[in-house]
ChimeraX commands (.cxc) that place a marker at each C-alpha (Angstrom):
marker #1 position 253.65,123.15,255.28 radius 0.5
marker #1 position 256.36,122.06,257.73 radius 0.5
marker #1 position 259.98,122.88,256.98 radius 0.5
marker #1 position 261.71,120.00,255.21 radius 0.5
marker #1 position 265.47,119.62,255.53 radius 0.5
marker #1 position 265.31,117.12,252.65 radius 0.5
marker #1 position 263.72,119.68,250.32 radius 0.5
marker #1 position 266.30,122.28,251.33 radius 0.5
marker #1 position 269.11,119.85,250.49 radius 0.5
marker #1 position 267.55,119.19,247.07 radius 0.5
marker #1 position 267.31,122.87,246.12 radius 0.5
marker #1 position 269.05,123.74,242.87 radius 0.5
marker #1 position 271.05,126.97,242.66 radius 0.5
marker #1 position 268.44,128.28,240.18 radius 0.5
marker #1 position 265.67,127.69,242.72 radius 0.5
marker #1 position 267.62,129.52,245.41 radius 0.5
marker #1 position 268.04,132.40,242.96 radius 0.5
marker #1 position 264.28,132.51,242.42 radius 0.5
marker #1 position 263.63,132.53,246.19 radius 0.5
marker #1 position 266.06,135.44,246.62 radius 0.5
marker #1 position 264.52,137.25,243.65 radius 0.5
marker #1 position 261.01,136.90,245.05 radius 0.5
marker #1 position 262.17,138.16,248.43 radius 0.5
marker #1 position 263.67,141.27,246.84 radius 0.5
marker #1 position 260.74,141.98,244.49 radius 0.5
marker #1 position 258.10,141.45,247.18 radius 0.5
marker #1 position 259.28,144.69,248.77 radius 0.5
marker #1 position 257.35,146.44,246.01 radius 0.5
marker #1 position 255.00,143.73,244.69 radius 0.5
marker #1 position 252.42,141.73,246.62 radius 0.5
marker #1 position 252.51,139.22,243.73 radius 0.5
marker #1 position 255.49,139.09,241.40 radius 0.5
marker #1 position 254.65,138.58,237.68 radius 0.5
marker #1 position 256.42,135.80,235.79 radius 0.5
marker #1 position 257.90,138.27,233.30 radius 0.5
marker #1 position 259.55,140.21,236.11 radius 0.5
marker #1 position 260.99,137.00,237.58 radius 0.5
marker #1 position 262.38,136.07,234.17 radius 0.5
marker #1 position 263.90,139.50,233.68 radius 0.5
marker #1 position 265.51,139.52,237.14 radius 0.5
marker #1 position 266.93,135.99,236.95 radius 0.5
marker #1 position 267.77,135.80,233.25 radius 0.5
marker #1 position 265.93,132.47,232.96 radius 0.5
marker #1 position 263.90,131.39,229.97 radius 0.5
marker #1 position 260.16,131.04,230.49 radius 0.5
marker #1 position 260.34,127.24,230.51 radius 0.5
marker #1 position 263.21,127.24,233.04 radius 0.5
marker #1 position 261.46,129.73,235.33 radius 0.5
marker #1 position 258.18,127.78,235.21 radius 0.5
marker #1 position 259.96,124.50,235.92 radius 0.5
marker #1 position 261.79,125.91,238.93 radius 0.5
marker #1 position 258.69,127.70,240.23 radius 0.5
marker #1 position 256.73,124.46,239.87 radius 0.5
marker #1 position 259.18,122.61,242.11 radius 0.5
marker #1 position 259.11,125.40,244.69 radius 0.5
marker #1 position 255.30,125.36,244.72 radius 0.5
marker #1 position 255.27,121.59,245.07 radius 0.5
marker #1 position 257.49,121.91,248.15 radius 0.5
marker #1 position 255.30,124.64,249.66 radius 0.5
marker #1 position 257.84,127.47,249.39 radius 0.5
marker #1 position 256.09,129.60,246.76 radius 0.5
marker #1 position 252.44,130.35,245.99 radius 0.5
marker #1 position 250.77,131.31,242.71 radius 0.5
marker #1 position 247.52,133.23,242.30 radius 0.5
marker #1 position 245.61,135.20,239.68 radius 0.5
marker #1 position 243.89,137.61,242.12 radius 0.5
marker #1 position 244.29,140.57,242.17 radius 0.5
marker #1 position 246.67,139.81,239.28 radius 0.5
marker #1 position 248.69,136.85,238.06 radius 0.5
marker #1 position 251.88,136.37,240.00 radius 0.5
marker #1 position 253.98,134.49,242.55 radius 0.5
marker #1 position 254.92,135.13,246.18 radius 0.5
marker #1 position 257.11,133.62,248.84 radius 0.5
marker #1 position 255.30,131.95,251.70 radius 0.5
marker #1 position 256.67,131.14,255.14 radius 0.5
marker #1 position 258.45,127.92,254.19 radius 0.5
marker #1 position 260.30,129.68,251.38 radius 0.5
marker #1 position 261.29,132.61,253.56 radius 0.5
marker #1 position 262.33,130.26,256.37 radius 0.5
marker #1 position 264.42,128.29,253.86 radius 0.5
marker #1 position 266.40,131.40,252.94 radius 0.5
marker #1 position 267.05,132.04,256.63 radius 0.5
marker #1 position 268.21,128.47,257.19 radius 0.5
marker #1 position 270.53,128.61,254.19 radius 0.5
marker #1 position 272.09,131.80,255.55 radius 0.5
marker #1 position 272.45,130.45,259.10 radius 0.5
marker #1 position 274.05,127.29,257.72 radius 0.5
marker #1 position 276.54,129.22,255.58 radius 0.5
marker #1 position 277.55,131.25,258.64 radius 0.5
marker #1 position 278.11,128.09,260.68 radius 0.5
marker #1 position 275.36,128.90,263.19 radius 0.5
marker #1 position 273.59,125.59,262.56 radius 0.5
marker #1 position 274.64,122.35,260.92 radius 0.5
marker #1 position 271.49,120.23,261.17 radius 0.5
marker #1 position 267.75,120.76,261.58 radius 0.5
marker #1 position 265.91,118.64,264.12 radius 0.5
marker #1 position 262.22,118.09,264.89 radius 0.5
marker #1 position 259.60,120.67,265.77 radius 0.5
marker #1 position 259.52,121.08,269.56 radius 0.5
marker #1 position 256.99,123.87,270.07 radius 0.5
marker #1 position 254.29,126.01,268.51 radius 0.5
marker #1 position 252.83,129.36,269.52 radius 0.5
marker #1 position 250.12,131.62,268.17 radius 0.5
marker #1 position 252.44,133.04,265.53 radius 0.5
marker #1 position 255.61,130.98,265.67 radius 0.5
marker #1 position 257.00,127.47,265.51 radius 0.5
marker #1 position 260.14,126.25,267.26 radius 0.5
marker #1 position 262.52,123.59,265.96 radius 0.5
marker #1 position 265.50,121.95,267.54 radius 0.5
marker #1 position 268.76,122.29,265.63 radius 0.5
marker #1 position 272.42,121.47,266.05 radius 0.5
marker #1 position 275.04,124.20,266.23 radius 0.5
marker #1 position 277.95,124.24,268.63 radius 0.5
marker #1 position 275.45,122.49,270.87 radius 0.5
marker #1 position 271.68,122.09,271.05 radius 0.5
marker #1 position 270.02,125.17,269.56 radius 0.5
marker #1 position 266.38,126.29,269.36 radius 0.5
marker #1 position 265.24,127.96,266.14 radius 0.5
marker #1 position 262.17,130.14,266.52 radius 0.5
marker #1 position 260.43,130.84,263.21 radius 0.5
marker #1 position 258.25,133.95,263.47 radius 0.5
marker #1 position 255.06,133.71,261.39 radius 0.5
marker #1 position 253.37,137.02,262.15 radius 0.5
marker #1 position 249.91,137.44,260.70 radius 0.5
marker #1 position 249.39,133.77,259.96 radius 0.5
marker #1 position 246.02,134.08,261.68 radius 0.5
marker #1 position 245.03,137.75,261.47 radius 0.5
marker #1 position 247.53,140.17,260.01 radius 0.5
marker #1 position 245.35,143.28,260.38 radius 0.5
marker #1 position 244.82,142.75,264.11 radius 0.5
marker #1 position 248.56,142.20,264.56 radius 0.5
marker #1 position 249.33,145.31,262.55 radius 0.5
marker #1 position 247.20,147.41,264.88 radius 0.5
marker #1 position 248.66,145.93,268.07 radius 0.5
marker #1 position 252.38,146.09,267.28 radius 0.5
marker #1 position 254.06,149.47,267.08 radius 0.5
marker #1 position 257.00,148.20,265.04 radius 0.5
marker #1 position 254.78,147.44,262.01 radius 0.5
marker #1 position 253.82,150.25,259.59 radius 0.5
marker #1 position 250.23,151.38,259.95 radius 0.5
marker #1 position 249.81,151.81,256.19 radius 0.5
marker #1 position 251.46,150.75,252.97 radius 0.5
marker #1 position 252.88,147.50,251.65 radius 0.5
marker #1 position 254.12,145.12,254.35 radius 0.5
marker #1 position 253.87,141.42,253.43 radius 0.5
marker #1 position 253.57,138.98,256.29 radius 0.5
marker #1 position 257.07,137.64,255.74 radius 0.5
marker #1 position 258.60,141.07,256.35 radius 0.5
marker #1 position 256.39,141.60,259.40 radius 0.5
marker #1 position 257.88,138.32,260.66 radius 0.5
marker #1 position 261.36,139.70,260.04 radius 0.5
marker #1 position 260.57,142.78,262.16 radius 0.5
marker #1 position 259.19,140.53,264.90 radius 0.5
marker #1 position 262.27,138.28,264.96 radius 0.5
marker #1 position 264.64,141.24,264.96 radius 0.5
marker #1 position 262.76,142.78,267.86 radius 0.5
marker #1 position 262.83,139.60,269.93 radius 0.5
marker #1 position 266.54,139.15,269.25 radius 0.5
marker #1 position 267.24,142.72,270.39 radius 0.5
marker #1 position 265.30,142.11,273.64 radius 0.5
marker #1 position 267.27,138.95,274.39 radius 0.5
marker #1 position 270.53,140.81,273.73 radius 0.5
marker #1 position 269.52,143.52,276.20 radius 0.5
marker #1 position 268.29,141.14,278.89 radius 0.5
marker #1 position 270.84,138.33,278.86 radius 0.5
marker #1 position 272.45,137.49,281.25 radius 0.5
marker #1 position 270.93,139.86,283.84 radius 0.5
marker #1 position 267.47,138.36,283.30 radius 0.5
marker #1 position 267.09,134.61,282.89 radius 0.5
marker #1 position 266.16,134.38,279.19 radius 0.5
marker #1 position 267.46,132.12,276.40 radius 0.5
marker #1 position 270.94,133.08,275.24 radius 0.5
marker #1 position 270.57,134.79,271.83 radius 0.5
marker #1 position 272.88,133.29,269.20 radius 0.5
marker #1 position 271.89,134.74,265.82 radius 0.5
marker #1 position 269.05,136.28,263.86 radius 0.5
marker #1 position 268.24,136.06,260.15 radius 0.5
marker #1 position 265.04,137.14,258.43 radius 0.5
marker #1 position 262.18,135.70,260.51 radius 0.5
marker #1 position 264.30,133.24,262.48 radius 0.5
marker #1 position 265.97,133.64,265.87 radius 0.5
marker #1 position 268.58,131.07,266.90 radius 0.5
marker #1 position 268.86,130.82,270.68 radius 0.5
marker #1 position 269.88,128.55,273.50 radius 0.5
marker #1 position 267.79,125.40,273.77 radius 0.5
marker #1 position 266.09,125.53,277.18 radius 0.5
marker #1 position 265.70,122.00,278.50 radius 0.5
marker #1 position 262.78,122.81,280.78 radius 0.5
marker #1 position 259.00,122.79,280.37 radius 0.5
marker #1 position 256.37,125.51,280.31 radius 0.5
marker #1 position 255.22,126.52,283.76 radius 0.5
marker #1 position 251.53,125.88,283.09 radius 0.5
marker #1 position 252.40,122.20,282.54 radius 0.5
marker #1 position 254.18,121.90,285.91 radius 0.5
marker #1 position 253.09,121.20,289.43 radius 0.5
marker #1 position 255.34,123.53,291.40 radius 0.5
marker #1 position 256.76,122.40,294.71 radius 0.5
marker #1 position 257.19,125.96,296.02 radius 0.5
marker #1 position 254.84,128.15,293.95 radius 0.5
marker #1 position 255.30,131.25,296.15 radius 0.5
marker #1 position 259.05,131.18,295.51 radius 0.5
marker #1 position 258.48,130.81,291.76 radius 0.5
marker #1 position 255.97,133.67,291.71 radius 0.5
marker #1 position 258.40,135.94,293.54 radius 0.5
marker #1 position 261.16,134.93,291.12 radius 0.5
marker #1 position 259.00,135.89,288.13 radius 0.5
marker #1 position 258.22,139.30,289.64 radius 0.5
marker #1 position 261.94,139.82,290.35 radius 0.5
marker #1 position 262.71,138.98,286.70 radius 0.5
marker #1 position 260.08,141.47,285.53 radius 0.5
marker #1 position 261.70,144.06,287.81 radius 0.5
marker #1 position 265.18,143.37,286.40 radius 0.5
marker #1 position 263.86,143.61,282.83 radius 0.5
marker #1 position 262.10,146.88,283.67 radius 0.5
marker #1 position 265.34,148.31,285.05 radius 0.5
marker #1 position 266.98,147.44,281.72 radius 0.5
marker #1 position 264.25,149.28,279.83 radius 0.5
marker #1 position 262.17,146.29,278.73 radius 0.5
marker #1 position 258.53,145.39,279.48 radius 0.5
marker #1 position 257.45,141.99,278.16 radius 0.5
marker #1 position 253.95,143.12,277.06 radius 0.5
marker #1 position 252.58,139.59,276.59 radius 0.5
marker #1 position 253.50,137.88,279.85 radius 0.5
marker #1 position 251.48,134.96,281.17 radius 0.5
marker #1 position 252.01,131.46,282.49 radius 0.5
marker #1 position 252.50,130.31,278.88 radius 0.5
marker #1 position 255.63,132.47,278.50 radius 0.5
marker #1 position 257.41,131.15,281.59 radius 0.5
marker #1 position 259.56,128.02,281.51 radius 0.5
marker #1 position 260.95,126.06,284.41 radius 0.5
marker #1 position 264.52,124.85,283.89 radius 0.5
marker #1 position 265.82,122.84,286.82 radius 0.5
marker #1 position 263.67,124.82,289.24 radius 0.5
marker #1 position 264.75,128.17,287.75 radius 0.5
marker #1 position 262.45,130.61,285.99 radius 0.5
marker #1 position 263.13,131.44,282.31 radius 0.5
marker #1 position 261.04,134.11,280.57 radius 0.5
marker #1 position 260.46,133.54,276.85 radius 0.5
marker #1 position 258.64,135.11,273.86 radius 0.5
marker #1 position 259.73,138.77,273.71 radius 0.5
marker #1 position 258.74,140.13,270.25 radius 0.5
marker #1 position 256.05,142.47,271.61 radius 0.5
marker #1 position 258.23,144.14,274.25 radius 0.5
marker #1 position 257.97,147.86,274.84 radius 0.5
marker #1 position 260.02,150.44,276.71 radius 0.5
marker #1 position 258.91,151.96,280.04 radius 0.5
marker #1 position 258.56,155.31,278.22 radius 0.5
marker #1 position 255.81,153.92,275.97 radius 0.5
marker #1 position 252.54,155.84,276.54 radius 0.5
marker #1 position 250.69,152.62,277.39 radius 0.5
marker #1 position 253.49,151.16,279.52 radius 0.5
marker #1 position 251.75,151.48,282.94 radius 0.5
marker #1 position 248.64,149.65,281.73 radius 0.5
marker #1 position 250.62,146.98,279.88 radius 0.5
marker #1 position 252.92,146.35,282.84 radius 0.5
marker #1 position 249.90,146.06,285.14 radius 0.5
marker #1 position 248.37,143.55,282.73 radius 0.5
marker #1 position 251.58,141.47,282.63 radius 0.5
marker #1 position 251.84,141.34,286.41 radius 0.5
marker #1 position 248.11,140.77,286.80 radius 0.5
marker #1 position 248.25,137.75,284.49 radius 0.5
marker #1 position 250.92,136.14,286.64 radius 0.5
marker #1 position 249.27,136.91,289.98 radius 0.5
marker #1 position 245.89,135.64,288.77 radius 0.5
marker #1 position 247.48,132.39,287.59 radius 0.5
marker #1 position 249.02,131.70,291.00 radius 0.5
marker #1 position 245.79,132.61,292.78 radius 0.5
marker #1 position 243.75,130.42,290.46 radius 0.5
marker #1 position 246.00,127.35,290.55 radius 0.5
marker #1 position 247.73,127.59,293.94 radius 0.5
marker #1 position 245.40,129.83,295.96 radius 0.5
marker #1 position 248.23,132.32,296.55 radius 0.5
marker #1 position 247.00,135.89,296.81 radius 0.5
marker #1 position 249.23,138.87,296.18 radius 0.5
marker #1 position 248.42,142.55,295.89 radius 0.5
marker #1 position 249.01,143.84,292.38 radius 0.5
marker #1 position 249.83,147.39,293.50 radius 0.5
marker #1 position 252.52,146.09,295.85 radius 0.5
marker #1 position 253.99,144.00,293.03 radius 0.5
marker #1 position 253.88,146.98,290.67 radius 0.5
marker #1 position 255.64,149.15,293.23 radius 0.5
marker #1 position 258.38,146.55,293.59 radius 0.5
marker #1 position 258.90,146.41,289.81 radius 0.5
marker #1 position 258.94,150.14,289.20 radius 0.5
marker #1 position 260.70,151.12,292.41 radius 0.5
marker link #1:1,2 radius 0.2
marker link #1:2,3 radius 0.2
marker link #1:3,4 radius 0.2
marker link #1:4,5 radius 0.2
marker link #1:5,6 radius 0.2
marker link #1:6,7 radius 0.2
marker link #1:7,8 radius 0.2
marker link #1:8,9 radius 0.2
marker link #1:9,10 radius 0.2
marker link #1:10,11 radius 0.2
marker link #1:11,12 radius 0.2
marker link #1:12,13 radius 0.2
marker link #1:13,14 radius 0.2
marker link #1:14,15 radius 0.2
marker link #1:15,16 radius 0.2
marker link #1:16,17 radius 0.2
marker link #1:17,18 radius 0.2
marker link #1:18,19 radius 0.2
marker link #1:19,20 radius 0.2
marker link #1:20,21 radius 0.2
marker link #1:21,22 radius 0.2
marker link #1:22,23 radius 0.2
marker link #1:23,24 radius 0.2
marker link #1:24,25 radius 0.2
marker link #1:25,26 radius 0.2
marker link #1:26,27 radius 0.2
marker link #1:27,28 radius 0.2
marker link #1:28,29 radius 0.2
marker link #1:29,30 radius 0.2
marker link #1:30,31 radius 0.2
marker link #1:31,32 radius 0.2
marker link #1:32,33 radius 0.2
marker link #1:33,34 radius 0.2
marker link #1:34,35 radius 0.2
marker link #1:35,36 radius 0.2
marker link #1:36,37 radius 0.2
marker link #1:37,38 radius 0.2
marker link #1:38,39 radius 0.2
marker link #1:39,40 radius 0.2
marker link #1:40,41 radius 0.2
marker link #1:41,42 radius 0.2
marker link #1:42,43 radius 0.2
marker link #1:43,44 radius 0.2
marker link #1:44,45 radius 0.2
marker link #1:45,46 radius 0.2
marker link #1:46,47 radius 0.2
marker link #1:47,48 radius 0.2
marker link #1:48,49 radius 0.2
marker link #1:49,50 radius 0.2
marker link #1:50,51 radius 0.2
marker link #1:51,52 radius 0.2
marker link #1:52,53 radius 0.2
marker link #1:53,54 radius 0.2
marker link #1:54,55 radius 0.2
marker link #1:55,56 radius 0.2
marker link #1:56,57 radius 0.2
marker link #1:57,58 radius 0.2
marker link #1:58,59 radius 0.2
marker link #1:59,60 radius 0.2
marker link #1:60,61 radius 0.2
marker link #1:61,62 radius 0.2
marker link #1:62,63 radius 0.2
marker link #1:63,64 radius 0.2
marker link #1:64,65 radius 0.2
marker link #1:65,66 radius 0.2
marker link #1:66,67 radius 0.2
marker link #1:67,68 radius 0.2
marker link #1:68,69 radius 0.2
marker link #1:69,70 radius 0.2
marker link #1:70,71 radius 0.2
marker link #1:71,72 radius 0.2
marker link #1:72,73 radius 0.2
marker link #1:73,74 radius 0.2
marker link #1:74,75 radius 0.2
marker link #1:75,76 radius 0.2
marker link #1:76,77 radius 0.2
marker link #1:77,78 radius 0.2
marker link #1:78,79 radius 0.2
marker link #1:79,80 radius 0.2
marker link #1:80,81 radius 0.2
marker link #1:81,82 radius 0.2
marker link #1:82,83 radius 0.2
marker link #1:83,84 radius 0.2
marker link #1:84,85 radius 0.2
marker link #1:85,86 radius 0.2
marker link #1:86,87 radius 0.2
marker link #1:87,88 radius 0.2
marker link #1:88,89 radius 0.2
marker link #1:89,90 radius 0.2
marker link #1:90,91 radius 0.2
marker link #1:91,92 radius 0.2
marker link #1:92,93 radius 0.2
marker link #1:93,94 radius 0.2
marker link #1:94,95 radius 0.2
marker link #1:95,96 radius 0.2
marker link #1:96,97 radius 0.2
marker link #1:97,98 radius 0.2
marker link #1:98,99 radius 0.2
marker link #1:99,100 radius 0.2
marker link #1:100,101 radius 0.2
marker link #1:101,102 radius 0.2
marker link #1:102,103 radius 0.2
marker link #1:103,104 radius 0.2
marker link #1:104,105 radius 0.2
marker link #1:105,106 radius 0.2
marker link #1:106,107 radius 0.2
marker link #1:107,108 radius 0.2
marker link #1:108,109 radius 0.2
marker link #1:109,110 radius 0.2
marker link #1:110,111 radius 0.2
marker link #1:111,112 radius 0.2
marker link #1:112,113 radius 0.2
marker link #1:113,114 radius 0.2
marker link #1:114,115 radius 0.2
marker link #1:115,116 radius 0.2
marker link #1:116,117 radius 0.2
marker link #1:117,118 radius 0.2
marker link #1:118,119 radius 0.2
marker link #1:119,120 radius 0.2
marker link #1:120,121 radius 0.2
marker link #1:121,122 radius 0.2
marker link #1:122,123 radius 0.2
marker link #1:123,124 radius 0.2
marker link #1:124,125 radius 0.2
marker link #1:125,126 radius 0.2
marker link #1:126,127 radius 0.2
marker link #1:127,128 radius 0.2
marker link #1:128,129 radius 0.2
marker link #1:129,130 radius 0.2
marker link #1:130,131 radius 0.2
marker link #1:131,132 radius 0.2
marker link #1:132,133 radius 0.2
marker link #1:133,134 radius 0.2
marker link #1:134,135 radius 0.2
marker link #1:135,136 radius 0.2
marker link #1:136,137 radius 0.2
marker link #1:137,138 radius 0.2
marker link #1:138,139 radius 0.2
marker link #1:139,140 radius 0.2
marker link #1:140,141 radius 0.2
marker link #1:141,142 radius 0.2
marker link #1:142,143 radius 0.2
marker link #1:143,144 radius 0.2
marker link #1:144,145 radius 0.2
marker link #1:145,146 radius 0.2
marker link #1:146,147 radius 0.2
marker link #1:147,148 radius 0.2
marker link #1:148,149 radius 0.2
marker link #1:149,150 radius 0.2
marker link #1:150,151 radius 0.2
marker link #1:151,152 radius 0.2
marker link #1:152,153 radius 0.2
marker link #1:153,154 radius 0.2
marker link #1:154,155 radius 0.2
marker link #1:155,156 radius 0.2
marker link #1:156,157 radius 0.2
marker link #1:157,158 radius 0.2
marker link #1:158,159 radius 0.2
marker link #1:159,160 radius 0.2
marker link #1:160,161 radius 0.2
marker link #1:161,162 radius 0.2
marker link #1:162,163 radius 0.2
marker link #1:163,164 radius 0.2
marker link #1:164,165 radius 0.2
marker link #1:165,166 radius 0.2
marker link #1:166,167 radius 0.2
marker link #1:167,168 radius 0.2
marker link #1:168,169 radius 0.2
marker link #1:169,170 radius 0.2
marker link #1:170,171 radius 0.2
marker link #1:171,172 radius 0.2
marker link #1:172,173 radius 0.2
marker link #1:173,174 radius 0.2
marker link #1:174,175 radius 0.2
marker link #1:175,176 radius 0.2
marker link #1:176,177 radius 0.2
marker link #1:177,178 radius 0.2
marker link #1:178,179 radius 0.2
marker link #1:179,180 radius 0.2
marker link #1:180,181 radius 0.2
marker link #1:181,182 radius 0.2
marker link #1:182,183 radius 0.2
marker link #1:183,184 radius 0.2
marker link #1:184,185 radius 0.2
marker link #1:185,186 radius 0.2
marker link #1:186,187 radius 0.2
marker link #1:187,188 radius 0.2
marker link #1:188,189 radius 0.2
marker link #1:189,190 radius 0.2
marker link #1:190,191 radius 0.2
marker link #1:191,192 radius 0.2
marker link #1:192,193 radius 0.2
marker link #1:193,194 radius 0.2
marker link #1:194,195 radius 0.2
marker link #1:195,196 radius 0.2
marker link #1:196,197 radius 0.2
marker link #1:197,198 radius 0.2
marker link #1:198,199 radius 0.2
marker link #1:199,200 radius 0.2
marker link #1:200,201 radius 0.2
marker link #1:201,202 radius 0.2
marker link #1:202,203 radius 0.2
marker link #1:203,204 radius 0.2
marker link #1:204,205 radius 0.2
marker link #1:205,206 radius 0.2
marker link #1:206,207 radius 0.2
marker link #1:207,208 radius 0.2
marker link #1:208,209 radius 0.2
marker link #1:209,210 radius 0.2
marker link #1:210,211 radius 0.2
marker link #1:211,212 radius 0.2
marker link #1:212,213 radius 0.2
marker link #1:213,214 radius 0.2
marker link #1:214,215 radius 0.2
marker link #1:215,216 radius 0.2
marker link #1:216,217 radius 0.2
marker link #1:217,218 radius 0.2
marker link #1:218,219 radius 0.2
marker link #1:219,220 radius 0.2
marker link #1:220,221 radius 0.2
marker link #1:221,222 radius 0.2
marker link #1:222,223 radius 0.2
marker link #1:223,224 radius 0.2
marker link #1:224,225 radius 0.2
marker link #1:225,226 radius 0.2
marker link #1:226,227 radius 0.2
marker link #1:227,228 radius 0.2
marker link #1:228,229 radius 0.2
marker link #1:229,230 radius 0.2
marker link #1:230,231 radius 0.2
marker link #1:231,232 radius 0.2
marker link #1:232,233 radius 0.2
marker link #1:233,234 radius 0.2
marker link #1:234,235 radius 0.2
marker link #1:235,236 radius 0.2
marker link #1:236,237 radius 0.2
marker link #1:237,238 radius 0.2
marker link #1:238,239 radius 0.2
marker link #1:239,240 radius 0.2
marker link #1:240,241 radius 0.2
marker link #1:241,242 radius 0.2
marker link #1:242,243 radius 0.2
marker link #1:243,244 radius 0.2
marker link #1:244,245 radius 0.2
marker link #1:245,246 radius 0.2
marker link #1:246,247 radius 0.2
marker link #1:247,248 radius 0.2
marker link #1:248,249 radius 0.2
marker link #1:249,250 radius 0.2
marker link #1:250,251 radius 0.2
marker link #1:251,252 radius 0.2
marker link #1:252,253 radius 0.2
marker link #1:253,254 radius 0.2
marker link #1:254,255 radius 0.2
marker link #1:255,256 radius 0.2
marker link #1:256,257 radius 0.2
marker link #1:257,258 radius 0.2
marker link #1:258,259 radius 0.2
marker link #1:259,260 radius 0.2
marker link #1:260,261 radius 0.2
marker link #1:261,262 radius 0.2
marker link #1:262,263 radius 0.2
marker link #1:263,264 radius 0.2
marker link #1:264,265 radius 0.2
marker link #1:265,266 radius 0.2
marker link #1:266,267 radius 0.2
marker link #1:267,268 radius 0.2
marker link #1:268,269 radius 0.2
marker link #1:269,270 radius 0.2
marker link #1:270,271 radius 0.2
marker link #1:271,272 radius 0.2
marker link #1:272,273 radius 0.2
marker link #1:273,274 radius 0.2
marker link #1:274,275 radius 0.2
marker link #1:275,276 radius 0.2
marker link #1:276,277 radius 0.2
marker link #1:277,278 radius 0.2
marker link #1:278,279 radius 0.2
marker link #1:279,280 radius 0.2
marker link #1:280,281 radius 0.2
marker link #1:281,282 radius 0.2
marker link #1:282,283 radius 0.2
marker link #1:283,284 radius 0.2
marker link #1:284,285 radius 0.2
view
C-alpha cells in the first residue's frame, strides 16, 4: 500500500505507541502476540484491538496465525515511523507524490528547506533470501525481518553518499532514518530515457566518476544505465546501497561488471566501442 500523508496525520498517539512497540519487539519476534503488545503498551485488550484494527486498515500492520497468532509491522508502518521522526527533526515538512520506483525501493518528493527526495528502501519485497545471500551487510543466519534489512540498506547508501559527495556527482545526502534516506532532489532524468547529444563525452564522464569513487574507497556494485541520471548535461550516479570497498575479495570482478555494463550500453545504443581493460586501468590507476 502506498504511503498516505492523510493517514499519518490521523494517527492517534496510542497508534504511534503500538507502531513503536512492534518495531522494538520485532527484534526478537517475527510475529508479536497480542498479549505482549498489551503488556508493553499498558492498553486493555479492547483498546489494543481497536488501534491495531485501524493500523491494519491503513496497511501499516499485518496479522497472521501462521506460524503463530501475532502482528507485525509492514513497510508502510515502518516508513511512517521514519517520516514522523524526520518531521519532528525538521528535515521534511510535507510529503509529495511518488516520483520513482526501483526493484526494492520507492522514491517520493517531499518539501524540506527545498525540494527533497525521500528514498524508501524495501529490501526483500521480492525475494529476501536471494538478497540476503548477495549483500554482505545482512546476517547470513538468524532473525532479520525485512524492515530491518531495509534499515541496513538505507544506512549503507547514506554512508556512501556521505563519502562521495561532493567529489563524485551524487545526490547530496540530507538525513537518514530507519529505511528512509532524505537526499537532494535531482531534477534530471535517467540516462536510458535520454537521447544523448555527445554520448562519448557522457561515457567518459561516467568512467571518471567511477574512478573518483574508487579512489575514495567505494565501488558501486550495481552500476548500469538505470543508475545514471542526466542533470543539465551532467552525470549523476544514484542507487548506492550495494557498494563495496576495493579491498573486498570480489572487488575486481564486481568493478569489471560495473564498467562492462556501461560500455556495453554505449556500444549497443550508440555504437561506441571502448576496451574494458583500458577503462579498468584508468579507474584503478
